[in-house]
Structures are given as C-alpha cells and as structure tokens.
C-alpha positions as CSV (number, residue, x, y, z in Angstrom):
1,M,117.1,92.0,78.2
2,K,114.2,90.3,80.0
3,K,111.3,92.6,80.0
4,R,110.7,94.1,83.6
5,L,107.4,92.8,85.9
6,F,106.0,94.0,89.1
7,S,103.4,93.1,91.5
8,G,102.6,93.4,94.9
9,I,101.9,91.3,97.7
10,Q,99.7,92.2,100.9
11,P,101.3,91.8,104.1
12,T,97.9,90.5,105.5
13,G,98.8,87.2,107.6
14,A,97.7,84.0,106.5
15,V,98.4,83.1,102.8
16,H,95.6,80.7,101.4
17,L,95.3,78.1,98.4
18,G,93.3,80.5,96.8
19,N,96.4,83.1,96.9
20,Y,98.9,80.3,96.1
21,F,97.0,79.0,93.1
22,G,95.5,82.2,92.1
23,A,98.8,83.9,92.2
24,I,102.0,82.7,93.7
25,K,102.3,79.7,91.6
26,N,102.4,82.0,88.8
27,W,104.7,84.3,89.9
28,V,107.4,81.5,90.6
29,K,107.1,80.5,86.9
30,L,107.4,83.9,85.4
31,I,111.1,84.5,87.4
32,D,112.7,82.8,84.5
33,E,111.0,84.5,81.8
34,F,110.9,88.2,83.2
35,D,113.1,90.7,85.6
36,C,110.7,90.0,88.4
37,I,110.1,92.9,91.0
38,Y,107.7,91.7,94.0
39,S,107.0,94.5,96.5
40,I,105.5,93.9,100.0
41,V,102.9,96.5,99.7
42,D,102.8,97.7,103.4
43,Y,101.4,101.1,102.4
44,H,98.7,99.5,100.7
45,A,97.9,97.7,103.9
46,I,97.6,100.9,106.1
47,T,94.4,102.0,104.4
48,I,92.1,99.2,106.4
49,E,92.5,98.8,110.2
50,Y,95.6,97.1,111.3
51,D,97.5,96.0,114.4
52,I,100.5,98.2,114.5
53,K,102.5,95.8,116.8
54,Q,102.0,93.0,114.2
55,M,103.1,94.8,111.0
56,Q,106.6,94.0,111.0
57,E,105.7,90.4,112.0
58,K,103.4,90.2,108.9
59,I,105.9,91.4,106.5
60,L,108.4,88.8,107.6
61,D,105.6,86.3,107.2
62,A,104.6,87.3,103.7
63,V,108.4,87.2,103.0
64,A,108.9,83.6,104.1
65,T,105.6,82.1,102.8
66,N,106.3,83.5,99.4
67,I,110.1,81.9,99.5
68,A,108.6,78.7,100.8
69,A,106.3,78.7,98.1
70,G,108.9,78.8,95.6
71,L,109.9,82.8,95.2
72,D,113.9,82.5,94.8
73,P,115.3,85.8,96.1
74,E,118.5,84.7,93.9
75,K,116.2,85.3,90.8
76,C,113.8,87.9,91.6
77,S,114.0,91.4,93.9
78,I,111.8,91.3,97.0
79,F,111.3,94.4,98.9
80,V,108.9,96.4,101.2
81,Q,107.5,99.4,99.6
82,S,107.7,101.8,102.5
83,R,111.6,101.5,102.2
84,I,111.6,103.2,98.9
85,P,110.1,106.6,99.7
86,Q,109.9,107.6,95.6
87,H,106.7,105.4,95.8
88,T,104.7,107.9,97.8
89,E,106.2,110.8,96.2
90,L,105.4,109.5,92.5
91,A,102.1,108.6,93.5
92,W,101.6,112.3,94.8
93,V,102.7,113.6,91.5
94,L,100.3,111.0,89.5
95,N,97.6,112.5,91.6
96,S,97.5,115.8,89.7
97,V,96.8,114.1,86.5
98,T,94.3,111.6,87.7
99,N,90.7,112.3,87.3
100,M,88.5,112.2,90.1
101,G,85.7,110.3,88.0
102,S,87.9,107.5,86.9
103,L,88.5,107.0,90.8
104,E,85.2,106.8,91.5
105,R,84.5,104.3,89.1
106,M,87.1,101.8,90.6
107,V,84.8,98.8,91.6
108,Q,87.6,97.9,94.3
109,F,86.6,101.4,96.0
110,K,82.9,100.6,96.4
111,Q,83.7,97.1,97.8
112,K,86.1,98.2,100.5
113,S,83.6,101.0,101.4
114,L,81.0,98.4,102.2
115,Q,83.5,96.0,103.8
116,H,85.1,99.0,105.9
117,E,82.4,101.7,106.1
118,K,83.6,102.9,109.3
119,N,86.9,103.8,107.9
120,I,86.5,104.8,104.4
121,N,89.3,107.1,104.3
122,S,90.9,109.1,101.2
123,G,93.7,106.3,101.0
124,L,91.0,103.8,99.9
125,F,90.0,106.3,97.2
126,T,93.3,107.3,95.9
127,Y,94.8,103.4,96.3
128,P,94.8,102.9,92.5
129,V,97.1,105.9,91.9
130,L,99.7,104.3,94.6
131,Q,99.3,101.1,92.4
132,A,100.2,103.0,89.4
133,A,103.1,104.7,90.8
134,D,104.4,101.2,91.9
135,I,104.3,100.0,88.2
136,M,105.6,103.1,86.8
137,L,108.4,103.8,89.5
138,Y,110.3,101.1,87.9
139,K,109.0,101.5,84.3
140,A,107.7,97.9,84.5
141,E,106.1,96.7,80.9
142,T,104.5,94.0,82.3
143,V,101.8,93.1,85.4
144,P,100.4,89.6,86.3
145,V,96.7,90.2,86.9
146,G,93.5,88.2,87.1
147,E,90.8,89.4,85.1
148,D,89.2,90.9,88.0
149,Q,92.1,93.3,88.3
150,L,92.3,94.7,84.9
151,Q,90.3,97.8,85.6
152,H,93.1,99.2,87.9
153,L,95.6,98.0,85.1
154,E,94.0,100.2,82.6
155,L,93.6,103.2,85.0
156,T,97.4,102.6,85.2
157,R,97.8,103.2,81.5
158,E,95.6,105.9,81.4
159,I,97.6,107.9,84.0
160,T,100.5,107.0,82.1
161,R,99.2,108.6,78.8
162,K,98.3,111.7,80.6
163,F,101.4,112.1,82.2
164,N,103.4,111.5,79.0
165,F,101.1,113.7,76.8
166,K,101.5,116.4,79.4
167,Y,105.1,116.5,80.5
168,G,106.8,114.3,77.8
169,E,107.4,110.5,77.3
170,I,108.9,109.0,80.2
171,F,106.9,105.8,81.2
172,P,106.0,102.8,79.0
173,E,102.3,101.7,78.8
174,C,102.4,98.6,80.8
175,K,100.7,95.2,79.4
176,E,98.5,92.8,81.3
177,Y,99.9,89.3,81.9
178,I,96.6,87.3,82.4
179,T,97.7,84.6,85.1
180,R,95.4,81.9,84.2
181,G,95.3,81.0,87.8
182,A,92.6,79.0,89.7
183,R,89.4,80.9,91.0
184,V,89.3,78.7,94.4
185,M,86.2,78.2,96.1
186,G,85.9,78.1,99.9
187,L,85.2,75.2,102.3
188,D,81.6,76.8,102.3
189,G,81.2,75.8,98.7
190,D,79.3,79.2,98.2
191,S,82.1,82.1,97.6
192,K,85.5,82.4,96.7
193,M,88.3,81.6,99.4
194,S,88.7,84.3,101.5
195,K,90.1,85.1,105.3
196,S,87.3,87.5,106.0
197,L,84.7,84.8,105.1
198,N,86.8,82.4,107.3
199,N,86.2,79.5,104.6
200,Y,90.1,79.2,104.0
201,I,92.9,76.6,104.2
202,S,96.1,78.1,104.9
203,L,98.9,77.4,102.7
204,T,100.8,76.6,106.1
205,E,97.9,74.7,107.7
206,E,99.2,71.6,110.3
207,S,98.0,68.7,109.1
208,E,95.5,68.0,112.0
209,T,94.1,71.4,111.5
210,L,93.8,70.3,108.0
211,K,91.8,67.4,108.5
212,K,89.4,69.3,110.7
213,K,88.7,71.6,107.9
214,I,88.2,69.0,105.1
215,M,86.2,66.3,106.6
216,P,83.0,68.2,107.5
217,A,83.4,70.3,104.5
218,K,80.5,71.0,102.1
219,T,80.0,68.2,99.2
220,D,77.1,67.5,96.7
221,E,74.0,68.5,98.3
222,N,72.1,66.0,96.4
223,R,74.0,63.3,97.8
224,Q,72.6,62.3,101.3
225,R,73.9,58.6,101.7
226,R,76.6,56.5,100.3
227,T,74.4,54.9,98.1
228,D,73.3,58.2,96.2
229,V,75.0,59.1,92.9
230,G,76.8,62.7,92.9
231,N,77.9,65.0,90.5
232,P,81.5,66.3,90.9
233,D,80.7,69.6,88.9
234,I,78.7,71.0,91.4
235,C,81.0,69.5,94.5
236,S,83.3,72.0,95.6
237,L,85.9,69.7,96.7
238,Y,86.0,68.2,93.6
239,S,87.4,71.6,92.4
240,F,90.1,71.0,95.2
241,H,90.8,67.8,93.4
242,Q,91.4,69.4,90.3
243,L,94.2,71.7,91.7
244,V,96.1,68.8,93.9
245,S,95.1,65.6,92.7
246,S,96.7,63.4,90.0
247,D,94.6,62.6,86.6
248,E,94.3,58.9,87.6
249,E,93.0,59.9,90.8
250,L,90.5,62.5,88.8
251,A,89.3,59.8,86.8
252,E,88.6,57.4,89.6
253,I,86.5,60.2,91.7
254,N,84.8,61.1,88.7
255,T,83.6,58.0,87.7
256,G,83.0,56.4,91.5
257,C,80.9,59.3,92.3
258,R,78.9,59.4,89.4
259,S,78.1,55.6,89.9
260,A,78.2,56.2,93.6
261,G,81.2,53.7,93.7
262,I,83.1,56.0,95.8
263,G,81.7,58.1,99.1
264,C,82.2,61.4,100.0
265,V,84.7,60.3,103.0
266,D,86.5,58.6,100.9
267,C,86.9,61.3,98.3
268,K,87.9,63.7,101.1
269,K,90.5,61.2,102.4
270,I,92.2,61.3,99.0
271,L,91.9,65.1,99.0
272,L,93.3,65.3,102.7
273,K,96.3,63.4,101.5
274,N,97.2,65.3,98.3
275,M,96.6,68.5,100.2
276,D,99.1,67.7,102.9
277,A,101.5,66.8,100.5
278,L,101.4,70.2,98.8
279,I,101.1,71.9,102.2
280,T,103.6,70.1,104.5
281,P,107.0,70.9,102.5
282,I,105.9,74.6,102.5
283,R,105.0,74.9,105.8
284,E,108.1,73.3,107.1
285,K,110.1,75.5,105.0
286,K,108.4,78.4,106.2
287,M,109.2,77.4,109.6
288,E,112.9,77.4,109.0
289,L,113.1,80.6,107.5
290,L,111.1,82.4,110.5
291,K,113.9,80.9,112.7
292,D,116.5,83.3,110.5
293,K,114.7,86.8,110.6
294,S,118.2,88.4,109.9
295,Y,118.2,86.2,106.5
296,L,114.6,87.7,105.6
297,N,115.3,91.2,106.4
298,D,118.8,90.7,104.5
299,V,116.4,89.7,101.5
300,L,114.6,92.8,101.9
301,D,117.5,94.8,102.4
302,Q,119.3,93.7,99.3
303,G,116.1,94.0,97.2
304,A,115.7,97.9,98.3
305,K,119.3,98.1,97.7
306,K,119.0,97.2,94.3
307,L,115.8,98.9,93.6
308,L,116.4,102.2,94.9
309,P,118.6,103.4,92.2
310,I,116.1,103.0,89.7
311,A,113.7,104.7,91.4
312,E,116.0,107.7,92.3
313,N,116.3,107.8,88.5
314,T,112.9,107.6,87.3
315,M,112.0,110.4,89.9
316,D,114.8,112.9,88.7
317,E,113.6,112.4,85.2
318,V,109.8,113.3,86.6
319,R,111.2,116.3,88.5
320,K,113.0,117.7,85.5
321,S,110.2,116.9,82.8
322,M,107.9,119.1,85.4
323,G,110.2,121.8,85.9
324,L,110.8,120.8,89.4
325,R,114.5,120.8,89.0
C-alpha cells in the first residue's frame, strides 16, 4: 500500500509562479507515489483579515487552479478543511499536550504578528497545532515541505510523541519529504515572489498583462547599455529562464549576456514567449473549470465523503484512549 501524504492549500486568491514551482509542481509528481490528501485549509485562512463574501469564490478558485496545474482528483483526495469537523476537534485535544514555549518559538508566528499587528489573535498563535491536527487526523506518514517549514513539522512530531506517551501509540511520526522546489524571486529582484509585495506573476496571467510585467522588470544593474556585458548569475530574470527555458536557450542567453551578444530586451522576449507557453494552457483550463462550479463542488464533496470515515475512526480512537468514551 502507498504511504499516506498530506498537504494544505490556502484559499488566498491568485496562485503565482512561486507557488507553482515551489509546491504545486512537486505535488503533481507525488500523486503516483503516495496516497495524497490535499486540503483547502480555510480554517487557517481566517486567522488573518479576509473578505467573507469572497471566501467561497477563493476556495473554488484554489481548486480550479490546482486541478488546471495538474492535480488529478481521480488520483488524489481534494477537500475543504471546514467540512470535516474532526480537524478542529483534534486540534483542541492536541492543545492539551502542546507547550506554550514551543508555540512561542515558532518563526511564522513572529512574522505574522509583524505583518498583522492589528490582529494578533490566538488563532495565529495556535496555528501550528491545527496544522499538526490536519496531518495526524489521517495518520499521514509523509508531508511535502520546503526547508523553511521544517520547524512546524518538527513540532508536529513533538506533539505526536507527547500524545502517544500519555495516551497510547495511536499516531505515526510523520516524516518530511523535502521538495526541491525553486525559490522563485520576485520581479523586483530583491525578495521572494509574494502577493503582499506585489512582485508576482500569477499562474493565470493574461498574455498582455504578462508582457507589461516582464518587459520593465529589473535585470543586471551593471548593464546600462546594449553594448555592456552582463552577468546572468545576478540577474533575477535569468533565474526565471532556468525554470521555463530550454537548455539550448539557457546556453545562448548565458553566453550572449556575458559577451553582450544579446541584449536584455531580446532576453525578455524569449522569457515572455516561454512563460506564456507555460501559463496559457493552465489559465485556459482553469477558466473552463470555473464555468462548471458543480463539478468543482462535486470534487470537494467526494474528497470529504472519502475522508470523513477516516477522520471519525481516528477521533474514536483518540476519545477512547483519553477516557472520553
């Protein structure tokens, strides 16, 4: 039997190239290797300010985008976190074996507190406990993470050990699956691609909008004129080429930039062509999916229907082990 894998998807609107190359592309590859469970984690999303009227729209948008990008609902389970109440029930139980000190050390809480200083709520603080519950509820053995998320996964293992020691061996200790996803820089060339910094390229960008973003984007600052030689190693756009351009094109750009044989405008035109070739099929498929919201809701319903018995069985075990049944 395949090992079970769990990962969460935030319903945050526009999915960008950083999300795709950093996570989604890897999730697609894992479908054939693992029993994959992908949750739209709407309970996590409410820990920051959000538009209530747009929440359902963003959930369907997230489902459509991920299916368009390659997640096959016939091969994996996709569902909405809030439709399975055992997530929050288990999170409450796990709060009782989680130390305050462990939560205070979480880097993400410190970062989120700075970003949302007018809304530092207890949900932000206990966010990692709900993450642990998401994983443990299905007894997932594997979690795909980037190296910046290892702290949260180690806390999940710590919570698992404490619960098992106190109440009996119920949960496996999950292991990380380090996804070697690219750390995609933003168009400003200074920071990681991010919606909050407005330096991103959406995975469903229109061709004309894509052109408006690529052509004025920052390149090697030492190259002021067409005849100046450049250095692809310090050019953020070359990092995009490494994601979407062929080996032959990379060799041409690398040599041409260092010898001033190719200009930045020509380099951007090649990048624009290749990015558009990647994005257009995803955008078009997503638009088709969003026309059939009944299909998207059916995907979510089927995912919840399949997973609810697993969640119920886990909570039955938990309640009995704790003397609550």
